[in-house]
N, C-alpha and C positions, 0 to 999 in steps of 0.2 A: 434399468438394472442389467448388468452384464450376465450373460448366460455362459458361465464358465464351462459347464458340461457340453454345451454345443461347440464351443471353441475347442475343447479337448477332442470331441468327436471328429471335427473337421481336420484337426491336426493329425489325428490317427489315420484318417483316410489319405491325407497327403503323404504321410510317412510311408504308408503301405505301398503307394504308387512309386515313391522314390526308392524304396528298397528293391523294386524290380528294375527301375530305369537307370539308376546310378551305375550299377555294375556293367550294364550294357554300354552306357556312355563311356565309361572309363576303359572298356575293352576295345573301343573303336580305335584302330591303328592311326586314323587321321586326326584324332583329337590333339589339340595344341595346348601349350603351357597356359596361355591366357584363359582358355576355356576351363581348364581344370582349376585354375586359381579362382575364377568366378564361381564355379561350382562349390569349391571348398568354402569360400567366404559365405555363400548363401546357406550352406549347411551349418556353418558355425553360428550364423544368425538364428537359425531354427533351434539350435541347441540352447542358445541363450534365452530365446522366447519361451521355449517349453520349460526350461529351468524356472523362469519367472512364473509361468503358469502353475507349475507344481507347488511353488512356495505360496502363491496366492490361494490355491485350493486348500493347502494345509492351514494357512492363516485363517481361512474362513470356515474351518472345521468340517470340511467335506469328509465323507467316509474314507477310511484307510485305503480301501480298494481303488477308489477314484484317484487318490494321491499317488498310490503305487503305480497305477496305469500311466499317469503323467511322468513319473520318474523313469519308468521303463521306456516310454516314448523318447525321453531325453537321451537315454542310453543308445537307442537305435540311431538317432540322429548323430550322436557322437561317434558311433561306430562307422557310419557312412562318411562323416567328415575325416576320420582317421584314414579310411581307405583312399579318399581323395588326396589327402596330404601325402600318403605314400606314393601315389601316382605322380604327384607334383614333384616330389623329390627325385623320382626316376627321370622325369622329363628334364629337370634342371641339371642333371648329371651329377 
């Protein structure tokens, strides 16, 4: 049986670290377009994964607070992806 709460916990830890590291990475003056593109794509994958996780939690009748936590996590990843997308736009001219 899949431990959805453990997956959510791990995703939350990963997102917490990324919320600290992504801004530092994007602020690096030596970062290149391909790096930002790869970062953006990885963040978008996380958005999609956590969106699916939130739906799965909801479909399996998890507590509202658990589903809400997953939805908030999805928003955090989406915000990080948006920041990366903006940086990519600037690098592309």
